[in-house]
C-alpha positions in Angstrom: 0.3 0.0 -0.1 1.2 3.5 -1.0 1.1 6.5 0.8 2.3 10.2 1.2 3.1 12.6 3.5 2.6 16.1 3.8 4.7 19.0 5.9 4.4 22.5 6.2 8.5 23.3 5.1 8.6 26.9 7.6 6.7 24.8 10.6 6.9 21.3 9.8 3.8 20.3 10.8 1.8 17.3 9.1 -1.0 18.9 6.6 -1.9 16.1 4.9 -1.6 12.3 4.3 -2.5 10.1 1.4 -3.1 7.0 0.5 -5.7 4.6 -1.3 -7.9 4.5 1.3 -8.0 8.3 1.1 -6.9 11.9 2.6 -6.6 13.1 5.6 -5.6 17.2 6.2 -4.8 18.3 9.6 -5.6 22.2 9.8 -5.8 24.8 13.1 -3.0 24.0 15.0 -3.3 24.9 18.2 -0.8 25.0 21.4 -1.0 22.8 23.9 1.2 23.5 27.0 2.6 20.6 29.1 4.3 20.9 32.2 6.4 18.5 34.1 8.2 18.8 37.3 12.1 19.4 37.3 14.3 17.5 39.5 13.4 17.5 43.3 15.9 19.5 45.7 17.6 17.7 48.3 15.7 17.6 51.7 17.8 20.2 53.2 17.2 22.5 49.9 13.1 21.8 50.7 13.7 22.1 54.3 14.6 25.8 53.7 12.4 26.9 50.7 13.4 25.3 47.5 10.6 24.4 45.6 10.2 21.3 42.8 11.1 23.7 39.7 8.2 23.5 36.8 9.8 22.9 32.8 7.2 23.8 30.3 6.5 23.4 26.5 4.4 23.6 23.7 3.0 20.5 22.2 1.0 21.6 18.8 -1.7 19.6 17.8 -4.6 19.8 14.8 -7.8 20.6 16.3 -9.4 19.9 13.1 -9.3 16.7 10.9 -10.4 16.8 7.9 -10.7 12.4 6.6 -11.9 11.8 3.4 -12.0 7.9 2.3 -14.3 7.1 -1.1 -17.2 9.4 -1.5 -17.3 10.2 2.0 -16.3 13.2 3.9 -15.5 13.3 7.8 -14.8 16.3 9.6 -13.4 15.8 13.3 -13.0 18.5 16.0 -10.2 18.0 19.0 -12.2 19.6 21.7 -10.2 17.7 24.5 -7.0 16.6 25.3 -5.5 14.1 27.5 -1.9 13.3 27.3 -0.4 9.3 29.3 -4.1 9.4 30.1 -5.5 5.8 31.8 -1.1 4.8 31.2 0.8 2.9 34.1 3.5 4.9 36.1 6.0 2.6 35.4 5.7 2.5 31.7 7.9 6.4 32.3 10.0 4.8 34.1 14.0 4.9 32.5 16.4 2.1 34.6 
């Protein structure tokens, strides 16, 4: 099965997927801010008021995906994004 992915050359964001089954167009990219805790300060540092630093970054996600398959067109509007929901904590541990 042959497929082709198309990306915006300035942003690097995927804008289109084409295959024998149909075409998907990705639009309305909006940033999702993700926060994660940095390295936890030592006990003594916390004792004197040091806080665990929080790092944040943006992940751009398409909020409108239009899928064309055969003669049918489906528009999917993303209204809510949950990251790592329902995944056990053990999956994120690095040995």
